[in-house]
C-alpha positions as CSV (number, residue, x, y, z in Angstrom):
1,M,0.0,0.0,0.0
2,M,1.2,3.5,-0.8
3,Q,2.1,6.0,1.8
4,T,-0.5,8.7,2.3
5,E,1.8,11.4,1.2
6,Q,2.9,9.6,-1.9
7,L,-0.7,9.0,-2.9
8,A,-1.7,12.6,-2.2
9,T,1.1,13.8,-4.5
10,Q,0.2,11.3,-7.2
11,L,-3.5,12.2,-7.1
12,T,-2.8,15.9,-7.7
13,N,0.2,15.6,-10.1
14,S,-1.4,13.0,-12.4
15,R,-4.2,15.4,-13.2
16,G,-1.9,18.4,-13.8
17,R,-3.6,20.5,-11.1
18,Q,-2.1,22.6,-8.4
19,I,-1.1,20.6,-5.4
20,K,-3.5,21.7,-2.7
21,F,-3.1,18.7,-0.3
22,T,0.7,18.5,0.3
23,P,2.1,16.2,2.9
24,E,2.4,19.2,5.3
25,R,-1.2,20.2,4.6
26,L,-2.4,16.6,5.3
27,Q,-0.6,16.6,8.6
28,Q,-2.2,20.0,9.4
29,I,-5.7,18.5,8.6
30,R,-5.0,15.6,11.0
31,N,-3.9,18.1,13.7
32,L,-7.1,20.2,13.2
33,V,-9.3,17.1,13.5
34,E,-7.5,16.2,16.7
35,R,-8.2,19.7,18.0
36,G,-11.9,19.2,17.3
37,K,-12.3,21.5,14.3
38,S,-15.3,21.0,12.0
39,R,-15.0,20.1,8.3
40,E,-16.1,23.6,7.4
41,E,-13.5,25.2,9.6
42,I,-10.7,22.9,8.3
43,A,-11.7,23.5,4.7
44,E,-11.6,27.3,5.2
45,L,-8.2,27.1,7.0
46,V,-6.5,24.9,4.3
47,G,-8.1,26.8,1.4
48,A,-10.3,24.1,0.0
49,T,-14.0,23.3,-0.4
50,V,-15.6,21.0,2.1
51,G,-16.3,18.6,-0.8
52,S,-12.7,18.4,-2.0
53,L,-11.6,18.0,1.6
54,Q,-14.0,15.1,2.2
55,V,-13.2,13.4,-1.0
56,T,-9.4,13.7,-0.6
57,C,-9.5,12.6,3.0
58,S,-11.7,9.6,2.2
59,R,-9.4,8.5,-0.6
60,L,-6.4,8.8,1.7
61,G,-8.0,7.1,4.7
62,I,-8.0,10.3,6.9
63,S,-11.0,10.4,9.2
64,L,-12.7,13.8,9.6
65,R,-14.7,12.7,12.6
66,R,-13.9,14.8,15.6
67,P,-12.8,13.0,18.8
68,V,-15.3,12.9,21.7
69,V,-13.9,14.8,24.7
70,F,-15.5,15.6,28.0
71,N,-14.3,17.1,31.3
72,N,-14.6,14.9,34.3
73,G,-13.6,17.7,36.7
74,M,-10.0,16.5,36.9
75,G,-9.1,17.2,33.3
76,L,-10.2,16.4,29.8
77,L,-10.8,12.8,28.8
78,R,-11.0,11.5,25.2
79,L,-13.5,8.7,24.5
80,V,-12.5,6.0,22.0
81,A,-15.5,4.7,20.2
82,V,-15.6,0.9,19.9
83,W,-18.2,-0.6,17.6
84,V,-19.3,-4.1,18.4
85,F,-21.2,-5.9,15.7
86,R,-23.3,-8.9,16.7
87,R,-24.5,-11.5,14.3
């Protein structure tokens, strides 16, 4: 499987378009998601449309779902969602 950064460069270069999602920009997107920013906020910050952000992240396996965080009075805790499927 290709590295995310290699795939991002290949997707943009192969079509002859300006590289909007550079490896640095992809890391910025990951950081913004971790900080709880919405898709709309991230798109505005990186200079892309929400649609192109979603499509690119989907192709590269980058989740745009914000982490669930709550304050228990002693500090912030991050919940990790675990899905259990029963047959």
